[in-house]
KEDRENDREN-256235 format. One record per residue: residue in one letter; x, y, z of N, C-alpha, C, O, CB in turn. Coordinates in steps of 0.1 Angstrom, whole numbers, plus 2048, in hexadecimal, padded with zeros to 3 digits. Glycine has a CB too. Example, Ala and Ser with C-alpha at 12.3 -4.5 7.8 and 13.67 -1.06 7.14 Angstrom:
BEGIN
A8847C784E87B7D384E8847DF84E88E7DF8558717D385A S8807EA8478897F584788180084F88680B85088D7FA839 
% end
This chain:
BEGIN
XE7AD2E899E6DD2C89DE67D1F896E69D1E88AE64D3889B XE61D1789DE5BD0B897E4DD0A89AE48D0E8A4E63CFE89C XE46D04890E37D02891E35CF488EE37CEF883E2FD0C888 XE30CEC898E2DCDE897E39CD6892E38CCD889E21CDC88D XE45CD9897E50CD2893E57CD6886E61CD2882E4DCC4893 XE50CE087FE56CE5872E58CF3873E53CFA87CE4CCE2866 XE61CF886BE64D0786BE58D0F866E50D0985FE71D09863 XE58D1B869E4ED24864E50D26855E5BD28850E4ED3286B XE45D2584EE45D25840E3CD3183BE30D3083BE40D18839 XE43D3C838E3BD48834E3BD48824E45D4881EE42D55839 XE2FD4981FE2DD49811E21D5180DE17D51814E2BD3A80B XE22D59802E17D617FEE0ED597F5E12D527ECE1DD6E7F6 XE01D5A7F8DF7D537F0DF4D5C7E4DEED677E5DEAD507F8 XDF8D587D8DF7D607CCDEAD5E7C4DE7D667BBE02D5E7C3 XDE2D557C9DD5D527C1DCCD5E7C2DC7D627B7DCED467C8 XDCAD657CDDC1D717CCDC7D7C7C4DC0D847BDDBFD777DA XDD4D7E7C4DDBD887BCDD9D857ADDD6D8E7A5DEAD887BF XDDAD797A9DD8D7579BDC9D78797DC6D7D78CDDBD66798 XDC0D757A0DB2D7779DDAFD8679BDA8D8A791DA9D727A8 XDB4D8E7A4DB3D9D7A2DB9DA2795DB3DAA78EDB9DA47AE XDC5D9D792DCBDA1785DC3D9E779DC2DA5770DD9D9B785 XDBDD92779DB5D8D76EDA9D9676CDA5D99761DB1D7F76F XDA2D99778D97DA2777D9ADB0772D93DB576AD90DA3785 XDA5DB5776DAADC2771DADDC2762DAADCB75BDB6DC7779 XDB3DB775EDB6DB5750DA9DB5748DA9DBC73DDBEDA874D XD9FDAE74CD92DAE745D8CDBB745D87DC073AD89DA374B XD8CDC3750D86DD0750D8DDD9747D86DE073FD87DD675F XD9ADD9746DA1DE273DD9FDDE72ED9FDE6725DB0DE2740 XD9DDD172CD9BDCD71ED8DDD1719D8BDD470DD9CDBD71D XD84DD2722D76DD671ED75DE571ED6FDEB714D6CDD1729 XD7BDEC727D7ADFB728D83E0271FD80E0D71AD7CDFF737 XD8FDFD71DD99E03714D94E08707D96E14704DA4DFA712 XD8EE006FFD8AE046F2D7FE0F6F2D7DE166E8D85DF96E9 XD78E0F6FDD6DE196FED71E26704D68E2F706D62E13707 XD7EE28707D82E3570CD80E40702D80E3D6F6D91E34710 XD7DE4C706D7AE576FDD86E5B6F5D91E5A6FAD74E62705 XD83E606EAD8EE656E1D8FE746E5D87E7A6ECD8AE646D2 XD9AE7A6E0D9CE896E3D91E916DDD89E8D6D5DAAE8D6DD XD90E9D6E3D86EA66DED79EA56E7D79E9E6F1D82EA36D0 XD6FEAD6E3D63EAD6EBD5BEA06E9D5CE996DFD5AEB96E7 XD52E9D6F2D49E926F0D3FE956E5D39EA06E5D42E8E6FD XD3EE8D6DBD35E8F6D0D2FE826CCD35E776CBD3CE956C4 XD22E826CAD1BE766C5D1CE756B6D16E7E6AFD0CE766CA XD23E6C6B1D25E6C6A2D18E6869BD0FE626A1D30E6269E XD17E6C68ED0BE69686D0AE5A683D14E53684D0BE71679 XCFFE55680CFDE4767CCFFE4566DCFDE4E665CEEE42680 XD04E3966AD06E3565CD02E2665BD05E1F665D15E38657 XCFDE22650CF9E1464ED05E0B64ED06E00655CF1E12642 XD0FE0E646D1BE06645D28E0F645D2EE1063AD1BDFD638 XD2BE14651D38E1C651D44E1464DD46E09653D39E2365E XD4CE19645D58E12641D62E1264CD64E1C653D5FE19635 XD68E0764FD72E0665AD7FE0D656D84E0C64BD75DF865E XD84E1565FD91E1C65DD99E1A66AD95E1F674D8FE2B65A XDA4E12669DABE10675DB2E1D67BDB5E26673DB6E06673 XDB3E1E688DB9E2968EDC8E2A68ADCFE1F689DB8E2969D XDCDE36688DDBE38684DE1E4268EDDAE4C691DDCE3D675 XDEDE3F692DF3E4869CDF5E56696DF6E6069DE01E436A0 XDF6E57689DF9E64682DECE6C680DEDE7867DE00E62675 XDE0E66682DD4E6D67EDD1E79686DD5E7A692DC8E63680 XDCBE82680DC7E8F686DB8E8F688DB0E8F67FDCCE9B67D XDB4E91695DA6E91698DA1E9F698DA6EA76A0DA3E896A5 XD96EA1691D8FEAE691D81EAB696D7AEA3690D8FEB5682 XD7DEB26A1D70EAF6A7D68EBC6A7D6DEC76A9D72EAA6B5 XD5BEBA6A5D51EC56A5D46EC16AED3EEB86ABD4CEC9697 XD44EC86B9D39EC66C2D2EED16C2D23ECF6C4D3EEC46D1 XD33EDD6BED2AEE86BDD2FEF06B1D3BEF06AED29EF06CA XD26EF86ABD2AF0069FD35F0A6A1D3CF0E697D1EF07699 XD37F0F6ADD41F1A6AFD4FF146B2D58F1C6B1D3CF226BB XD50F086B6D5DF036BBD61EF66B3D59EED6B1D5DF006CA XD6DEF66AED73EEA6A7D7FEE66AFD87EEE6B3D76EED698 XD80ED96B1D8CED46B9D96ECD6AFD91EC66A6D87ECA6C4 XDA2ED06B1DADEC86ABDB4EC06B6DBBEC66BEDB7ED16A2 XDB2EB36B6DB7EAB6C1DB0EB06CEDA4EAF6CFDC6EAD6C3 XDB8EB46D8DB2EB96E5DB1EC86E6DAEECD6F0DBBEB46F0 XDB4ECF6DBDB4EDE6DBDA7EE46D5DA5EE26C9DC0EE36D3 XD9FEEB6DDD93EF16D8D97EFE6D1D9FF066D5D89EF46E3 XD91F016C5D94F0D6BDD87F136B9D7DF0C6B6D9DF096B1 XD86F206B9D7AF276B3D79F246A4D84F2269ED7BF366B6 XD6EF2469FD6BF21691D74F2A688D79F2667DD5CF2268D XD76F3768CD7DF40683D8CF3D683D92F40679D7BF4E689 XD91F3768DDA0F3468DDA3F26687DAEF23684DA5F3469C XD99F1E686D9BF10682DA2F0F674DABF06673D8EF08682 XD9EF1666BDA3F1565DDB2F1765DDBAF10657D9CF1F653 XDB7F22664DC5F25664DCDF1A66CDD7F16668DC8F3266B XDC7F15677DCDF0A67FDCFEFD677DD9EF6679DC6F0868C XDC5EFA66FDC5EED668DCFEEE65DDD6EE4659DB7EE9662 XDD1EFA657DDCEFD64DDEAEFB654DF3EF564EDDBF0B647 XDEBF00660DF8EFE667DFAEEF66AE06EEA668DF8F05674 XDF0EE866DDF1ED9670DF6ED2663DFEEC9663DE4ED3675 XDF0ED7657DF4ED064BE03ED3647E09ECB641DEBED663F XE08EDF64BE16EE2648E1FED9650E29ED564CE19EF064B XE1AED665DE22ECD666E21EBE662E2BEB7662E1EED0674 XE14EBA660E12EAC65DE09EAB651DFDEA8652E0AEA5669 XE0FEAC645E07EAC639E01E9E635DF8E9D62EE0FEB162D XE07E9363AE03E86637DFAE7F641DF6E74640E0FE7D634 XDF6E8764CDEEE82656DDFE80652DDAE8964BDEEE8B663 XDD9E74654DCBE72651DC2E7A65ADC5E7B666DC7E63652 XDB8E81655DAFE8965DDA2E8265FD9CE7C656DADE97655 XD9EE8166CD92E7B670D89E86676D8EE8D67FD94E6F67A XD7DE87672D74E91677D69E8A67FD62E8167BD6DE9966B XD68E8F68CD5EE8A695D54E95697D57E9F69ED64E856A2 XD48E94692D3EE9F693D31E9969AD2EE8E699D3AEA4685 XD2BEA26A2D1FE9E6AAD14E9D6A0D13EA5697D1CEA86B5 XD0CE936A2D00E90698CF6E9B698CEEE9C68FCFAE8369B XCF6EA36A3CEBEAE6A4CEFEBA69DCE7EC469CCE9EB16B2 XCFCEBB697D00EC7690CF9EC8682CF5EBD67DD0FEC768E XCF8ED467DCF3ED6670CFEED1666D0AED2669CEFEE466D XCF9ECD65AD03EC8650D0CED364CD18ED1649CFCEC2644 XD07EDF64CD10EEB648D1CEED651D26EF164CD07EF7647 XD1AEEA65ED25EEC667D30EE2665D3CEE5665D20EEB676 XD2CED6662D36ECB65FD3CECE651D48ECC650D2FEBD65F XD35ED2648D3AED563AD44EE063BD4EEDF634D2EED8631 XD42EEA643D4BEF5644D59EF0649D63EF5644D45F0064D XD58EE7653D65EE1658D6CED964ED78ED964CD62ED9665 XD64ED0647D6AEC863CD70ED0631D7BECC62CD5FEBE637 XD6AEDB62DD6FEE4623D7CEEA628D86EEC620D65EEE61F XD7DEEE634D89EF463AD95EEA63ADA0EED637D87EF9648 XD91EDD63DD9BED263DDA0ED062FDACECF62DD95EC5643 XD97ED0625D9CECE617DA4EDA612DAEED860BD8FECC60E XDA0EE6616DA7EF2612DB5EF3618DBEEF9612D9FEFF616 XDB7EED624DC4EEC62ADCEEE3622DDAEE5624DC2EE7638 XDC8EDA61ADD1ED2612DCFEC3615DD5EBB60EDDFED5615 XDC7EBF61EDC4EB1621DBAEAD616DAFEB2615DBEEAF62F XDBDEA360EDB5E9E604DA9E96608D9FE95601DBDE975FA XDAAE8F613DA0E85617D9EE86626DA8E8762EDA4E77613 XD92E8662BD8FE87639D84E7C63CD7AE7B634D8AE9563E XD86E74646D7CE6A64AD73E70654D76E7965CD83E5E64F XD66E6B654D5CE6F65ED5AE63668D58E58663D4FE74657 XD59E66674D56E5B67ED47E5A67ED40E6467FD5CE5F68C XD42E4D67DD34E4B67DD31E3E685D3AE36687D2FE4866E XD25E3D68AD21E32692D18E2968AD10E2E682D19E376A0 XD1AE1C68BD12E13682D04E13687D01E12692D18E05683 XCFBE1467DCEDE1467FCE7E0667CCEBE00673CE6E1F677 XCDDE02684CD7DF5682CCBDF6678CC6DEC673CD2DEF68E XCC7E02675CBCE0466CCC0E0465DCB8E05654CB5E1166E 
% end
């Protein structure tokens, strides 16, 4: 088949494809870091100058959204079972850094009870997730 004396030339125009790929790349770069962490949604407390702590693949996330339930990663646990479960985690991963994510509306006693259970399990240090305050 000939068109104007030349053969048919079928070619894919890749310019729109590259444009779409670049837009998707930008969207994932913006949204990726803001994806939620495991556990329940919790608004962290404010701090004037929270110390930076890089994420570690080995870290163990403990989250508290309400006084009756404590989460270890994606697993919700009743407050009464949490102490035994965190001891089991320490037996399996004794060197894992522990990060506690607590809702800012919780009473200090609820967070303190979880921190004491983490320390009693054998973890010497636990970090708290905080949001930087402008005040």
